[in-house]
C-alpha positions in Angstrom: -12.3 -27.7 2.3 -9.2 -29.9 1.2 -5.8 -28.3 0.3 -3.6 -30.1 -2.4 0.4 -29.7 -2.6 1.6 -31.2 -5.5 5.6 -31.2 -6.4 5.1 -27.5 -5.3 8.6 -25.7 -5.2 9.4 -21.7 -4.6 12.9 -19.9 -6.1 13.3 -16.2 -5.7 13.9 -14.1 -8.4 18.3 -14.3 -7.1 18.2 -18.1 -7.8 17.8 -19.0 -4.3 15.7 -22.2 -3.5 13.1 -22.0 -0.8 11.6 -25.0 -0.7 11.8 -28.6 -3.6 9.0 -30.7 -4.4 6.8 -30.8 -1.4 4.1 -33.1 -1.4 1.3 -32.9 1.1 -3.1 -32.7 1.6 -4.7 -31.2 4.6 -8.2 -32.6 4.7 -11.1 -30.9 6.7 -10.8 -30.4 10.2 -7.5 -31.4 10.4 -4.8 -29.6 12.3 -1.2 -28.7 10.8 1.8 -26.7 12.2 4.3 -25.0 9.7 7.6 -24.9 11.8 10.5 -23.5 10.7 13.3 -20.8 11.2 13.1 -17.5 10.4 13.3 -16.7 6.4 12.6 -20.9 5.7 9.7 -19.8 3.4 6.8 -20.2 5.9 5.0 -17.4 4.7 6.0 -17.9 1.1 4.4 -21.3 1.5 1.4 -20.2 3.1 0.9 -17.1 0.4 0.9 -19.7 -2.2 -1.5 -22.3 -0.7 -3.7 -19.5 -0.4 -3.0 -18.3 -3.9 -1.5 -15.2 -3.4 1.5 -16.0 -4.9 2.5 -18.6 -7.8 4.8 -21.6 -6.9 7.8 -21.9 -9.2 6.6 -25.5 -9.7 4.0 -27.7 -9.0 0.5 -27.1 -8.4 -2.0 -26.5 -5.9 -5.4 -27.8 -5.4 -8.2 -26.8 -3.5 -11.4 -27.2 -2.7 -12.8 -24.4 -1.5 -10.6 -20.4 -1.6 -8.6 -20.2 1.3 -8.4 -17.2 3.6 -4.6 -15.6 4.5 -4.5 -13.1 7.2 -1.0 -11.7 7.4 1.0 -11.6 10.4 1.1 -7.9 10.3 -2.5 -6.3 9.8 -2.1 -2.1 10.1 -5.4 -0.7 10.7 -5.9 2.8 11.0 -10.1 2.1 11.1 -10.0 1.0 14.9 -11.7 -2.2 13.6 -11.1 -5.4 15.8 -9.3 -8.7 15.3 -12.2 -10.2 14.2 -13.7 -7.3 12.2 -10.2 -7.1 10.5 -10.5 -10.7 9.6 -13.9 -10.6 7.6 -12.4 -7.6 5.4 
């Protein structure tokens, strides 16, 4: 799977800009790290990459549907982490 960010920006409704004009390409088999302070937009960027939310500007191009696993998964089903990831 390839994931391409072209000029991706995100701005909150109150006008706060989290990031502006991000360009990046992640190719199949590559490993990347996303590092930043709390509230800097890491989770928002991952949700944009997964297609869960739309960027304020730019576009995301993916060759396959990415999977986004939230950091906090609440489950009362007794499922294991692996089972929850397959849901």
